[in-house]
Biopython code that builds the backbone (N, CA, C, O; Angstrom):
import numpy as np
from Bio.PDB.StructureBuilder import StructureBuilder

atoms = [
    (1, "MET", "N", (0.771, -1.158, -0.004)),
    (1, "MET", "CA", (0.032, 0.025, -0.007)),
    (1, "MET", "C", (0.930, 1.240, 0.027)),
    (1, "MET", "O", (1.770, 1.412, 0.910)),
    (2, "HIS", "N", (0.722, 2.046, -0.939)),
    (2, "HIS", "CA", (1.551, 3.255, -1.139)),
    (2, "HIS", "C", (1.468, 4.204, -0.046)),
    (2, "HIS", "O", (2.494, 4.814, 0.255)),
    (3, "VAL", "N", (0.359, 4.422, 0.610)),
    (3, "VAL", "CA", (0.212, 5.331, 1.690)),
    (3, "VAL", "C", (1.074, 4.885, 2.931)),
    (3, "VAL", "O", (1.655, 5.716, 3.629)),
    (4, "VAL", "N", (1.125, 3.544, 3.165)),
    (4, "VAL", "CA", (1.991, 3.055, 4.315)),
    (4, "VAL", "C", (3.429, 3.263, 3.950)),
    (4, "VAL", "O", (4.190, 3.741, 4.792)),
    (5, "GLU", "N", (3.845, 2.949, 2.792)),
    (5, "GLU", "CA", (5.175, 3.173, 2.449)),
    (5, "GLU", "C", (5.634, 4.593, 2.483)),
    (5, "GLU", "O", (6.752, 4.896, 2.900)),
    (6, "SER", "N", (4.699, 5.529, 2.007)),
    (6, "SER", "CA", (4.977, 6.905, 2.134)),
    (6, "SER", "C", (5.019, 7.369, 3.573)),
    (6, "SER", "O", (5.814, 8.254, 3.888)),
    (7, "TRP", "N", (4.233, 6.839, 4.438)),
    (7, "TRP", "CA", (4.270, 7.278, 5.873)),
    (7, "TRP", "C", (5.547, 6.880, 6.427)),
    (7, "TRP", "O", (6.160, 7.693, 7.119)),
    (8, "PHE", "N", (6.069, 5.616, 6.187)),
    (8, "PHE", "CA", (7.338, 5.218, 6.718)),
    (8, "PHE", "C", (8.464, 6.144, 6.280)),
    (8, "PHE", "O", (9.371, 6.475, 7.045)),
    (9, "ASP", "N", (8.370, 6.536, 5.051)),
    (9, "ASP", "CA", (9.501, 7.343, 4.338)),
    (9, "ASP", "C", (9.419, 8.767, 4.846)),
    (9, "ASP", "O", (10.393, 9.290, 5.389)),
    (10, "GLU", "N", (8.225, 9.426, 4.671)),
    (10, "GLU", "CA", (8.103, 10.766, 4.920)),
    (10, "GLU", "C", (7.939, 11.208, 6.362)),
    (10, "GLU", "O", (8.529, 12.178, 6.837)),
    (11, "ALA", "N", (7.100, 10.434, 7.018)),
    (11, "ALA", "CA", (6.744, 10.802, 8.407)),
    (11, "ALA", "C", (7.628, 10.211, 9.465)),
    (11, "ALA", "O", (7.955, 10.853, 10.463)),
    (12, "LEU", "N", (8.005, 8.992, 9.236)),
    (12, "LEU", "CA", (8.820, 8.272, 10.247)),
    (12, "LEU", "C", (10.370, 8.290, 9.924)),
    (12, "LEU", "O", (11.209, 7.864, 10.717)),
    (13, "ASP", "N", (10.667, 8.821, 8.685)),
    (13, "ASP", "CA", (12.096, 8.889, 8.268)),
    (13, "ASP", "C", (12.829, 7.573, 8.362)),
    (13, "ASP", "O", (13.993, 7.477, 8.751)),
    (14, "TRP", "N", (12.025, 6.507, 7.959)),
    (14, "TRP", "CA", (12.590, 5.197, 7.912)),
    (14, "TRP", "C", (12.035, 4.435, 6.695)),
    (14, "TRP", "O", (11.119, 3.619, 6.803)),
    (15, "SER", "N", (12.638, 4.744, 5.533)),
    (15, "SER", "CA", (12.159, 4.233, 4.274)),
    (15, "SER", "C", (12.227, 2.667, 4.207)),
    (15, "SER", "O", (13.028, 2.048, 4.907)),
    (16, "PHE", "N", (11.424, 2.090, 3.403)),
    (16, "PHE", "CA", (11.472, 0.630, 3.208)),
    (16, "PHE", "C", (12.805, 0.251, 2.617)),
    (16, "PHE", "O", (13.296, -0.834, 2.930)),
    (17, "ALA", "N", (13.441, 1.081, 1.767)),
    (17, "ALA", "CA", (14.784, 0.672, 1.216)),
    (17, "ALA", "C", (15.778, 0.640, 2.336)),
    (17, "ALA", "O", (16.595, -0.278, 2.410)),
    (18, "ARG", "N", (15.732, 1.626, 3.222)),
    (18, "ARG", "CA", (16.741, 1.689, 4.397)),
    (18, "ARG", "C", (16.468, 0.520, 5.341)),
    (18, "ARG", "O", (17.403, -0.120, 5.823)),
    (19, "MET", "N", (15.113, 0.221, 5.623)),
    (19, "MET", "CA", (14.732, -0.829, 6.495)),
    (19, "MET", "C", (15.161, -2.202, 6.033)),
    (19, "MET", "O", (15.789, -2.957, 6.774)),
    (20, "ILE", "N", (14.819, -2.510, 4.811)),
    (20, "ILE", "CA", (15.094, -3.784, 4.240)),
    (20, "ILE", "C", (16.549, -3.934, 3.778)),
    (20, "ILE", "O", (17.194, -4.936, 4.085)),
    (21, "GLY", "N", (17.057, -2.964, 3.055)),
    (21, "GLY", "CA", (18.421, -3.061, 2.525)),
    (21, "GLY", "C", (19.518, -2.844, 3.570)),
    (21, "GLY", "O", (20.540, -3.530, 3.527)),
    (22, "GLY", "N", (19.332, -1.899, 4.517)),
    (22, "GLY", "CA", (20.339, -1.566, 5.473)),
    (22, "GLY", "C", (20.157, -2.059, 6.846)),
    (22, "GLY", "O", (21.120, -2.086, 7.612)),
    (23, "GLU", "N", (18.946, -2.466, 7.224)),
    (23, "GLU", "CA", (18.764, -2.876, 8.555)),
    (23, "GLU", "C", (18.193, -4.331, 8.741)),
    (23, "GLU", "O", (17.938, -4.800, 9.850)),
    (24, "SER", "N", (18.024, -4.970, 7.609)),
    (24, "SER", "CA", (17.474, -6.357, 7.524)),
    (24, "SER", "C", (16.152, -6.475, 8.339)),
    (24, "SER", "O", (15.962, -7.369, 9.164)),
    (25, "ALA", "N", (15.245, -5.485, 8.031)),
    (25, "ALA", "CA", (13.936, -5.554, 8.680)),
    (25, "ALA", "C", (12.781, -5.446, 7.674)),
    (25, "ALA", "O", (12.957, -4.977, 6.550)),
    (26, "SER", "N", (11.709, -5.851, 8.069)),
    (26, "SER", "CA", (10.485, -5.683, 7.176)),
    (26, "SER", "C", (9.230, -5.508, 8.017)),
    (26, "SER", "O", (9.285, -5.793, 9.213)),
    (27, "VAL", "N", (8.170, -5.085, 7.508)),
    (27, "VAL", "CA", (6.853, -4.864, 8.208)),
    (27, "VAL", "C", (5.724, -5.598, 7.447)),
    (27, "VAL", "O", (4.861, -4.930, 6.878)),
    (28, "PRO", "N", (5.700, -6.916, 7.416)),
    (28, "PRO", "CA", (4.592, -7.596, 6.826)),
    (28, "PRO", "C", (3.218, -7.302, 7.493)),
    (28, "PRO", "O", (3.087, -7.056, 8.692)),
    (29, "VAL", "N", (2.250, -7.353, 6.621)),
    (29, "VAL", "CA", (0.856, -7.145, 7.117)),
    (29, "VAL", "C", (0.506, -8.587, 7.685)),
    (29, "VAL", "O", (0.695, -9.608, 7.023)),
    (30, "VAL", "N", (-0.022, -8.579, 8.972)),
    (30, "VAL", "CA", (-0.358, -9.814, 9.590)),
    (30, "VAL", "C", (-1.974, -9.926, 9.737)),
    (30, "VAL", "O", (-2.538, -11.003, 9.930)),
    (31, "ARG", "N", (-2.588, -8.791, 9.634)),
    (31, "ARG", "CA", (-4.054, -8.689, 9.588)),
    (31, "ARG", "C", (-4.540, -7.490, 8.797)),
    (31, "ARG", "O", (-4.028, -6.375, 8.898)),
    (32, "CYS", "N", (-5.567, -7.790, 7.997)),
    (32, "CYS", "CA", (-6.209, -6.729, 7.162)),
    (32, "CYS", "C", (-7.657, -6.915, 7.051)),
    (32, "CYS", "O", (-8.103, -7.951, 6.558)),
    (33, "ASP", "N", (-8.444, -5.948, 7.490)),
    (33, "ASP", "CA", (-9.851, -5.968, 7.344)),
    (33, "ASP", "C", (-10.145, -4.818, 6.450)),
    (33, "ASP", "O", (-9.582, -3.738, 6.635)),
    (34, "ALA", "N", (-11.022, -5.003, 5.467)),
    (34, "ALA", "CA", (-11.369, -3.894, 4.555)),
    (34, "ALA", "C", (-12.808, -3.832, 4.191)),
    (34, "ALA", "O", (-13.447, -4.867, 3.996)),
    (35, "GLU", "N", (-13.344, -2.637, 4.092)),
    (35, "GLU", "CA", (-14.629, -2.399, 3.623)),
    (35, "GLU", "C", (-14.596, -1.459, 2.426)),
    (35, "GLU", "O", (-13.727, -0.592, 2.332)),
    (36, "TYR", "N", (-15.540, -1.633, 1.518)),
    (36, "TYR", "CA", (-15.567, -0.728, 0.324)),
    (36, "TYR", "C", (-17.036, -0.203, 0.212)),
    (36, "TYR", "O", (-17.889, -0.839, -0.408)),
    (37, "PRO", "N", (-17.289, 0.958, 0.824)),
    (37, "PRO", "CA", (-18.648, 1.447, 0.905)),
    (37, "PRO", "C", (-19.167, 1.912, -0.477)),
    (37, "PRO", "O", (-20.365, 1.854, -0.754)),
    (38, "ARG", "N", (-18.214, 2.383, -1.352)),
    (38, "ARG", "CA", (-18.582, 2.752, -2.759)),
    (38, "ARG", "C", (-17.495, 2.331, -3.687)),
    (38, "ARG", "O", (-16.319, 2.300, -3.325)),
    (39, "ALA", "N", (-17.901, 2.001, -4.911)),
    (39, "ALA", "CA", (-16.907, 1.599, -5.899)),
    (39, "ALA", "C", (-16.179, 2.761, -6.390)),
    (39, "ALA", "O", (-16.687, 3.878, -6.484)),
    (40, "SER", "N", (-14.903, 2.459, -6.721)),
    (40, "SER", "CA", (-14.073, 3.509, -7.432)),
    (40, "SER", "C", (-13.905, 3.057, -8.883)),
    (40, "SER", "O", (-13.966, 1.867, -9.193)),
    (41, "ARG", "N", (-13.694, 4.019, -9.747)),
    (41, "ARG", "CA", (-13.523, 3.733, -11.085)),
    (41, "ARG", "C", (-12.111, 4.146, -11.589)),
    (41, "ARG", "O", (-11.434, 4.950, -10.949)),
    (42, "LEU", "N", (-11.686, 3.591, -12.729)),
    (42, "LEU", "CA", (-10.364, 3.940, -13.264)),
    (42, "LEU", "C", (-10.362, 5.452, -13.475)),
    (42, "LEU", "O", (-11.279, 6.033, -14.055)),
    (43, "GLY", "N", (-9.263, 6.069, -12.966)),
    (43, "GLY", "CA", (-9.149, 7.534, -13.090)),
    (43, "GLY", "C", (-9.572, 8.306, -11.926)),
    (43, "GLY", "O", (-9.236, 9.486, -11.830)),
    (44, "ASP", "N", (-10.326, 7.701, -10.980)),
    (44, "ASP", "CA", (-10.615, 8.326, -9.727)),
    (44, "ASP", "C", (-9.392, 8.628, -8.901)),
    (44, "ASP", "O", (-8.493, 7.796, -8.771)),
    (45, "HIS", "N", (-9.360, 9.843, -8.335)),
    (45, "HIS", "CA", (-8.226, 10.209, -7.520)),
    (45, "HIS", "C", (-8.616, 9.996, -6.074)),
    (45, "HIS", "O", (-9.448, 10.732, -5.542)),
    (46, "LEU", "N", (-7.994, 8.945, -5.391)),
    (46, "LEU", "CA", (-8.317, 8.632, -4.065)),
    (46, "LEU", "C", (-7.388, 9.483, -3.155)),
    (46, "LEU", "O", (-6.186, 9.579, -3.402)),
    (47, "VAL", "N", (-7.960, 10.082, -2.123)),
    (47, "VAL", "CA", (-7.130, 10.734, -1.091)),
    (47, "VAL", "C", (-7.070, 9.804, 0.145)),
    (47, "VAL", "O", (-8.108, 9.430, 0.692)),
    (48, "TRP", "N", (-5.914, 9.457, 0.552)),
    (48, "TRP", "CA", (-5.725, 8.440, 1.608)),
    (48, "TRP", "C", (-5.363, 9.172, 2.949)),
    (48, "TRP", "O", (-4.646, 10.173, 2.975)),
    (49, "ARG", "N", (-5.884, 8.626, 3.992)),
    (49, "ARG", "CA", (-5.504, 9.061, 5.395)),
    (49, "ARG", "C", (-5.094, 7.826, 6.204)),
    (49, "ARG", "O", (-5.732, 6.776, 6.125)),
    (50, "LEU", "N", (-4.036, 7.971, 6.967)),
    (50, "LEU", "CA", (-3.581, 6.958, 7.856)),
    (50, "LEU", "C", (-3.524, 7.471, 9.214)),
    (50, "LEU", "O", (-3.123, 8.612, 9.441)),
    (51, "SER", "N", (-3.945, 6.603, 10.210)),
    (51, "SER", "CA", (-3.853, 7.022, 11.567)),
    (51, "SER", "C", (-3.474, 5.735, 12.382)),
    (51, "SER", "O", (-3.786, 4.612, 11.984)),
    (52, "VAL", "N", (-2.795, 5.959, 13.525)),
    (52, "VAL", "CA", (-2.391, 4.853, 14.379)),
    (52, "VAL", "C", (-3.377, 4.692, 15.497)),
    (52, "VAL", "O", (-3.772, 5.603, 16.224)),
    (53, "GLN", "N", (-3.752, 3.354, 15.557)),
    (53, "GLN", "CA", (-4.689, 2.999, 16.774)),
    (53, "GLN", "C", (-3.953, 2.467, 17.941)),
    (53, "GLN", "O", (-4.371, 2.663, 19.082)),
    (54, "ARG", "N", (-2.864, 1.793, 17.696)),
    (54, "ARG", "CA", (-2.077, 1.161, 18.869)),
    (54, "ARG", "C", (-0.697, 0.876, 18.440)),
    (54, "ARG", "O", (-0.468, 0.414, 17.323)),
    (55, "ILE", "N", (0.237, 1.140, 19.303)),
    (55, "ILE", "CA", (1.646, 0.832, 19.102)),
    (55, "ILE", "C", (2.036, -0.245, 20.174)),
    (55, "ILE", "O", (1.932, 0.007, 21.374)),
    (56, "GLY", "N", (2.479, -1.430, 19.716)),
    (56, "GLY", "CA", (2.992, -2.391, 20.640)),
    (56, "GLY", "C", (4.448, -2.508, 20.551)),
    (56, "GLY", "O", (5.030, -1.703, 19.824)),
    (57, "ARG", "N", (5.135, -3.410, 21.196)),
    (57, "ARG", "CA", (6.557, -3.481, 21.150)),
    (57, "ARG", "C", (7.110, -3.764, 19.695)),
    (57, "ARG", "O", (8.150, -3.247, 19.289)),
    (58, "SER", "N", (6.353, -4.602, 18.963)),
    (58, "SER", "CA", (6.799, -4.974, 17.619)),
    (58, "SER", "C", (5.736, -4.951, 16.594)),
    (58, "SER", "O", (5.986, -5.195, 15.413)),
    (59, "ALA", "N", (4.483, -4.644, 17.053)),
    (59, "ALA", "CA", (3.319, -4.521, 16.074)),
    (59, "ALA", "C", (2.702, -3.133, 16.263)),
    (59, "ALA", "O", (2.832, -2.460, 17.285)),
    (60, "ILE", "N", (1.985, -2.758, 15.122)),
    (60, "ILE", "CA", (1.272, -1.542, 15.193)),
    (60, "ILE", "C", (-0.041, -1.795, 14.412)),
    (60, "ILE", "O", (-0.072, -2.498, 13.402)),
    (61, "ASP", "N", (-1.121, -1.179, 14.944)),
    (61, "ASP", "CA", (-2.405, -1.207, 14.300)),
    (61, "ASP", "C", (-2.687, 0.169, 13.689)),
    (61, "ASP", "O", (-2.587, 1.220, 14.322)),
    (62, "LEU", "N", (-3.060, 0.069, 12.364)),
    (62, "LEU", "CA", (-3.283, 1.281, 11.665)),
    (62, "LEU", "C", (-4.655, 1.269, 11.056)),
    (62, "LEU", "O", (-5.154, 0.198, 10.712)),
    (63, "ASP", "N", (-5.309, 2.441, 10.902)),
    (63, "ASP", "CA", (-6.612, 2.650, 10.187)),
    (63, "ASP", "C", (-6.172, 3.461, 8.992)),
    (63, "ASP", "O", (-5.406, 4.421, 9.081)),
    (64, "LEU", "N", (-6.726, 2.998, 7.819)),
    (64, "LEU", "CA", (-6.517, 3.671, 6.515)),
    (64, "LEU", "C", (-7.925, 3.970, 5.901)),
    (64, "LEU", "O", (-8.819, 3.124, 5.936)),
    (65, "ALA", "N", (-8.072, 5.088, 5.390)),
    (65, "ALA", "CA", (-9.309, 5.445, 4.743)),
    (65, "ALA", "C", (-8.997, 6.232, 3.431)),
    (65, "ALA", "O", (-8.075, 7.044, 3.352)),
    (66, "ALA", "N", (-9.842, 5.923, 2.416)),
    (66, "ALA", "CA", (-9.640, 6.602, 1.123)),
    (66, "ALA", "C", (-10.994, 7.250, 0.792)),
    (66, "ALA", "O", (-12.054, 6.650, 0.970)),
    (67, "THR", "N", (-10.919, 8.485, 0.309)),
    (67, "THR", "CA", (-12.189, 9.144, -0.185)),
    (67, "THR", "C", (-11.910, 9.730, -1.592)),
    (67, "THR", "O", (-10.764, 9.927, -1.995)),
    (68, "CYS", "N", (-12.964, 9.984, -2.281)),
    (68, "CYS", "CA", (-12.897, 10.578, -3.604)),
    (68, "CYS", "C", (-14.087, 11.512, -3.678)),
    (68, "CYS", "O", (-15.239, 11.098, -3.549)),
    (69, "GLY", "N", (-13.762, 12.864, -3.902)),
    (69, "GLY", "CA", (-14.816, 13.811, -3.938)),
    (69, "GLY", "C", (-15.651, 13.779, -2.702)),
    (69, "GLY", "O", (-16.870, 13.912, -2.806)),
    (70, "GLY", "N", (-15.035, 13.598, -1.442)),
    (70, "GLY", "CA", (-15.719, 13.575, -0.200)),
    (70, "GLY", "C", (-16.472, 12.302, 0.087)),
    (70, "GLY", "O", (-17.031, 12.156, 1.174)),
    (71, "GLU", "N", (-16.508, 11.330, -0.892)),
    (71, "GLU", "CA", (-17.212, 10.136, -0.578)),
    (71, "GLU", "C", (-16.218, 8.990, -0.059)),
    (71, "GLU", "O", (-15.143, 8.803, -0.630)),
    (72, "ALA", "N", (-16.599, 8.271, 0.991)),
    (72, "ALA", "CA", (-15.761, 7.148, 1.490)),
    (72, "ALA", "C", (-15.792, 6.042, 0.427)),
    (72, "ALA", "O", (-16.840, 5.584, -0.029)),
    (73, "ARG", "N", (-14.536, 5.643, 0.063)),
    (73, "ARG", "CA", (-14.396, 4.563, -0.880)),
    (73, "ARG", "C", (-13.774, 3.308, -0.253)),
    (73, "ARG", "O", (-14.134, 2.194, -0.636)),
    (74, "VAL", "N", (-12.874, 3.464, 0.676)),
    (74, "VAL", "CA", (-12.176, 2.391, 1.274)),
    (74, "VAL", "C", (-11.907, 2.697, 2.764)),
    (74, "VAL", "O", (-11.486, 3.790, 3.142)),
    (75, "LYS", "N", (-12.188, 1.617, 3.619)),
    (75, "LYS", "CA", (-11.807, 1.705, 5.026)),
    (75, "LYS", "C", (-11.062, 0.494, 5.334)),
    (75, "LYS", "O", (-11.577, -0.592, 5.066)),
    (76, "MET", "N", (-9.820, 0.562, 5.909)),
    (76, "MET", "CA", (-9.101, -0.630, 6.274)),
    (76, "MET", "C", (-8.455, -0.549, 7.652)),
    (76, "MET", "O", (-8.042, 0.521, 8.101)),
    (77, "ALA", "N", (-8.383, -1.613, 8.263)),
    (77, "ALA", "CA", (-7.719, -1.839, 9.589)),
    (77, "ALA", "C", (-6.534, -2.803, 9.321)),
    (77, "ALA", "O", (-6.772, -3.938, 8.910)),
    (78, "LEU", "N", (-5.320, -2.401, 9.531)),
    (78, "LEU", "CA", (-4.170, -3.309, 9.327)),
    (78, "LEU", "C", (-3.359, -3.440, 10.580)),
    (78, "LEU", "O", (-3.293, -2.505, 11.378)),
    (79, "THR", "N", (-2.738, -4.584, 10.771)),
    (79, "THR", "CA", (-1.716, -4.790, 11.739)),
    (79, "THR", "C", (-0.397, -5.146, 11.025)),
    (79, "THR", "O", (-0.362, -6.101, 10.249)),
    (80, "LEU", "N", (0.659, -4.407, 11.272)),
    (80, "LEU", "CA", (1.940, -4.681, 10.754)),
    (80, "LEU", "C", (2.867, -5.115, 11.901)),
    (80, "LEU", "O", (2.735, -4.614, 13.018)),
    (81, "VAL", "N", (3.784, -6.023, 11.645)),
    (81, "VAL", "CA", (4.773, -6.493, 12.676)),
    (81, "VAL", "C", (6.114, -6.230, 12.177)),
    (81, "VAL", "O", (6.415, -6.571, 11.033)),
    (82, "LEU", "N", (6.976, -5.625, 12.982)),
    (82, "LEU", "CA", (8.307, -5.341, 12.561)),
    (82, "LEU", "C", (9.091, -6.708, 12.709)),
    (82, "LEU", "O", (9.151, -7.299, 13.787)),
    (83, "SER", "N", (9.664, -7.148, 11.592)),
    (83, "SER", "CA", (10.330, -8.507, 11.589)),
    (83, "SER", "C", (11.751, -8.393, 11.214)),
    (83, "SER", "O", (12.139, -7.607, 10.350)),
    (84, "ASP", "N", (12.543, -9.210, 11.894)),
    (84, "ASP", "CA", (13.906, -9.313, 11.591)),
    (84, "ASP", "C", (14.042, -10.359, 10.409)),
    (84, "ASP", "O", (13.667, -11.525, 10.525)),
    (85, "LEU", "N", (14.631, -9.818, 9.225)),
    (85, "LEU", "CA", (14.718, -10.718, 8.117)),
    (85, "LEU", "C", (15.707, -11.894, 8.249)),
    (85, "LEU", "O", (15.586, -12.948, 7.626)),
    (86, "ASP", "N", (16.699, -11.613, 9.125)),
    (86, "ASP", "CA", (17.705, -12.717, 9.232)),
    (86, "ASP", "C", (17.213, -14.009, 9.908)),
    (86, "ASP", "O", (17.501, -15.137, 9.507)),
    (87, "VAL", "N", (16.427, -13.727, 10.991)),
    (87, "VAL", "CA", (15.850, -14.860, 11.785)),
    (87, "VAL", "C", (14.371, -15.072, 11.677)),
    (87, "VAL", "O", (13.837, -15.993, 12.294)),
    (88, "ILE", "N", (13.627, -14.178, 10.847)),
    (88, "ILE", "CA", (12.223, -14.238, 10.614)),
    (88, "ILE", "C", (11.483, -14.307, 11.994)),
    (88, "ILE", "O", (10.721, -15.228, 12.292)),
    (89, "ARG", "N", (11.762, -13.309, 12.759)),
    (89, "ARG", "CA", (11.087, -13.178, 14.136)),
    (89, "ARG", "C", (10.770, -11.694, 14.352)),
    (89, "ARG", "O", (11.415, -10.830, 13.757)),
    (90, "PRO", "N", (9.800, -11.402, 15.182)),
    (90, "PRO", "CA", (9.424, -10.032, 15.481)),
    (90, "PRO", "C", (10.632, -9.365, 16.299)),
    (90, "PRO", "O", (11.364, -10.027, 17.035)),
    (91, "ARG", "N", (10.755, -8.087, 16.111)),
    (91, "ARG", "CA", (11.775, -7.331, 16.865)),
    (91, "ARG", "C", (11.113, -6.079, 17.304)),
    (91, "ARG", "O", (10.073, -5.747, 16.734)),
    (92, "HIS", "N", (11.595, -5.360, 18.238)),
    (92, "HIS", "CA", (11.014, -4.139, 18.853)),
    (92, "HIS", "C", (11.305, -3.051, 17.873)),
    (92, "HIS", "O", (12.271, -3.050, 17.109)),
    (93, "TRP", "N", (10.334, -2.070, 17.963)),
    (93, "TRP", "CA", (10.525, -0.847, 17.099)),
    (93, "TRP", "C", (11.671, -0.044, 17.660)),
    (93, "TRP", "O", (11.844, 0.024, 18.877)),
    (94, "PRO", "N", (12.501, 0.598, 16.749)),
    (94, "PRO", "CA", (13.505, 1.478, 17.322)),
    (94, "PRO", "C", (12.815, 2.631, 18.040)),
    (94, "PRO", "O", (11.730, 3.039, 17.625)),
    (95, "GLU", "N", (13.403, 3.165, 19.092)),
    (95, "GLU", "CA", (12.811, 4.177, 19.973)),
    (95, "GLU", "C", (12.441, 5.424, 19.144)),
    (95, "GLU", "O", (11.352, 5.973, 19.313)),
    (96, "GLY", "N", (13.353, 5.878, 18.241)),
    (96, "GLY", "CA", (13.015, 7.035, 17.472)),
    (96, "GLY", "C", (11.895, 6.821, 16.539)),
    (96, "GLY", "O", (11.110, 7.757, 16.388)),
    (97, "VAL", "N", (11.714, 5.753, 15.906)),
    (97, "VAL", "CA", (10.632, 5.420, 15.033)),
    (97, "VAL", "C", (9.317, 5.389, 15.758)),
    (97, "VAL", "O", (8.291, 5.911, 15.322)),
    (98, "ARG", "N", (9.426, 4.697, 16.971)),
    (98, "ARG", "CA", (8.305, 4.570, 17.804)),
    (98, "ARG", "C", (7.707, 5.936, 18.270)),
    (98, "ARG", "O", (6.497, 6.159, 18.281)),
    (99, "ALA", "N", (8.622, 6.790, 18.638)),
    (99, "ALA", "CA", (8.258, 8.090, 19.120)),
    (99, "ALA", "C", (7.552, 8.886, 18.008)),
    (99, "ALA", "O", (6.583, 9.590, 18.292)),
    (100, "ARG", "N", (8.050, 8.785, 16.654)),
    (100, "ARG", "CA", (7.434, 9.487, 15.580)),
    (100, "ARG", "C", (6.093, 8.795, 15.244)),
    (100, "ARG", "O", (5.189, 9.464, 14.744)),
    (101, "MET", "N", (5.936, 7.509, 15.495)),
    (101, "MET", "CA", (4.619, 6.859, 15.289)),
    (101, "MET", "C", (3.582, 7.382, 16.281)),
    (101, "MET", "O", (2.405, 7.500, 15.941)),
    (102, "ALA", "N", (4.010, 7.698, 17.508)),
    (102, "ALA", "CA", (3.055, 8.200, 18.448)),
    (102, "ALA", "C", (2.458, 9.568, 18.082)),
    (102, "ALA", "O", (1.403, 9.935, 18.599)),
    (103, "ASP", "N", (3.100, 10.296, 17.228)),
    (103, "ASP", "CA", (2.497, 11.561, 16.773)),
    (103, "ASP", "C", (1.254, 11.325, 15.945)),
    (103, "ASP", "O", (0.449, 12.243, 15.784)),
    (104, "TYR", "N", (1.065, 10.112, 15.405)),
    (104, "TYR", "CA", (-0.127, 9.844, 14.659)),
    (104, "TYR", "C", (-1.261, 9.081, 15.330)),
    (104, "TYR", "O", (-2.198, 8.593, 14.698)),
    (105, "LEU", "N", (-1.103, 9.005, 16.756)),
    (105, "LEU", "CA", (-2.135, 8.476, 17.562)),
    (105, "LEU", "C", (-3.253, 9.476, 17.626)),
    (105, "LEU", "O", (-4.410, 9.074, 17.751)),
    (106, "SER", "N", (-2.977, 10.741, 17.547)),
    (106, "SER", "CA", (-4.113, 11.735, 17.603)),
    (106, "SER", "C", (-4.237, 12.503, 16.317)),
    (106, "SER", "O", (-5.110, 13.364, 16.213)),
    (107, "GLY", "N", (-3.379, 12.227, 15.297)),
    (107, "GLY", "CA", (-3.421, 12.970, 14.038)),
    (107, "GLY", "C", (-3.377, 11.929, 12.899)),
    (107, "GLY", "O", (-3.185, 10.725, 13.071)),
    (108, "ALA", "N", (-3.568, 12.505, 11.786)),
    (108, "ALA", "CA", (-3.515, 11.546, 10.580)),
    (108, "ALA", "C", (-2.509, 11.992, 9.573)),
    (108, "ALA", "O", (-2.246, 13.184, 9.413)),
    (109, "PHE", "N", (-1.936, 11.012, 8.882)),
    (109, "PHE", "CA", (-1.024, 11.358, 7.763)),
    (109, "PHE", "C", (-1.895, 11.210, 6.469)),
    (109, "PHE", "O", (-2.687, 10.281, 6.309)),
    (110, "GLN", "N", (-1.688, 12.155, 5.612)),
    (110, "GLN", "CA", (-2.415, 12.112, 4.407)),
    (110, "GLN", "C", (-1.452, 11.858, 3.235)),
    (110, "GLN", "O", (-0.477, 12.597, 3.094)),
    (111, "GLY", "N", (-1.673, 10.916, 2.451)),
    (111, "GLY", "CA", (-0.827, 10.605, 1.352)),
    (111, "GLY", "C", (-1.567, 10.221, 0.072)),
    (111, "GLY", "O", (-0.934, 9.932, -0.944)),
]
sb = StructureBuilder()
sb.init_structure("model")
sb.init_model(0)
sb.init_chain("A")
sb.init_seg("    ")
for serial, (resi, resn, name, xyz) in enumerate(atoms, 1):
    if name == "N":
        sb.init_residue(resn, " ", resi, " ")
    sb.init_atom(name, np.array(xyz, "f"), 0.0, 1.0, " ", f" {name:<3s}", serial, name[0])
structure = sb.get_structure()
């Protein structure tokens, strides 16, 4: 999902390239619930919003929503887990990243 990758890169200052290539980490989706209240068509411009619902030691719950012309098109709830690629196990969020994530508990990232 582009909005999640943009959030990591722009808001958290921890790009997927840096995470995967330099720090041997990844953030797979382990849960995804989605609703599609209205259909979108080719050419529709969706505006995405991301907010944080919960930050755990190695997992994070996110809400994503997309609108087009003020109409709700997609609502998603995701759980991501920070995983160590070398041993394929969860690992704790780095403190700086975790602190920046907390900024989105009360606000939203638009991408």
